[in-house]
N, C-alpha and C positions, 0 to 999 in steps of 0.2 A: 280557608285559615285567616287570620286577623291580617297577618303581613300582606294578604292580598287585598284586603278589605279598605284598610288605611290607605289613604293617598302618602304621598312622599312628602308632603307638607306637614301632615297631620303626624306620620313619624318623626320628622325633623323636631317639631313643637314638642314632641313627648320627651325625647331624647334631650333635647335644650333645657326644658323644664327639670328634668332629673340631675342634670349636669351640674347645678350650684347645691353647696351644703345647706345653703339657708332657706332653701326651696325643699329640699328634702325634709329638712326638720319641719317647715311649715305645713307639709302633707301629712307628716307623722303626727303633730299637734291636733290639727284638725280632723284627721280620723278619727282620735278618741273623743271630741267634743269640739264643738263649732265654737269659734273665737271673734271677736271683732278684730279688724284691722288695727286699731289704737292698743288693743292688748295683746296683739301679735308684737306691734311695734315695740311695747314696753318691754320685750323679751330680748330683744338684737340692739347691739351697738351700732345702730344706724337711725338715719331719718325716718319719720312718717312715709315720706314720700317714697324712700327706697324700698319699705317694706311694701308699699302700695304697688310699686312697679314689680315686686316679685310675686305678689299676690295675681297682678295681671298676666304675667306669663303664664302661672299656673291655670289661671281661667282659661287663657287662649288654648292649652294644651287640655282642657276639660277635665281637668285633675281635681278642680275645686268648683263651687259657685260662690257666688257672692249676694248679698241679698240685704236690701236696705231696711233698716228698722230704726225709724226714727233718724236721729243723726248718725246712728251708727251703721256701718256695713258688716255683716256678719259673714264670715267666711266658714264653707262647709266643705267637707270631702264630697266629692263627685264620684259615689263607689260605682257606677257604671263605667266612668271614665278609668278609674284605678283598675278596675277588671279588666279593661280593654288592653290598659298598659301590661299588665300581668300576662295575660295571653299572648300578646306579641313577644315580649321577654320569654315566656316558655317556649314559644316557637322558634325563637333565635337559639335557645340552648339546645333543642332536639335537633337542628340543624348543626349546629357545631358538635355535638355528641356523637352524630352521624358521621360527620367529616372524620373527627378524631379515630373514630372505630374502623373506618376504611382504612386510615394511615396505619392502624395499628396491624391490620391485616395485611396490607403491602408490605411491612416491615418484618412481620412474622415469616410471609414466602420466602422474601429475600433471605433471610436467616437460614431459614428450611434448606432453599437452593444452595447457599453457599456450603451449609454442612455436607449435601450430598456430592458436590463438587470435590469437596478435599479428598485427598488420598485415605 
């Protein structure tokens, strides 16, 4: 299970990275095609430095990689990191679906028992 493989810090970094709309948009964009940090900065109403900070958060979470190409830094999606994040979310979804199913079963039993107890 990915949940067991990732440290608490790794999991926190993933959720922190995805908690911001700009960072989610950057991941979406660079998943389609690599982009320079300056190219990304031109897309948002924020400073170049702010976009660099967003990219750094994504990089720490292993969702993107940065490669220096001349004077530019090219940002690419890290597909292994994105796959790990997807597996983590899938596992959490499975946990919550199982819990919801158990709650539904308990409620069905309670309803059945109430129905049997009525005259």
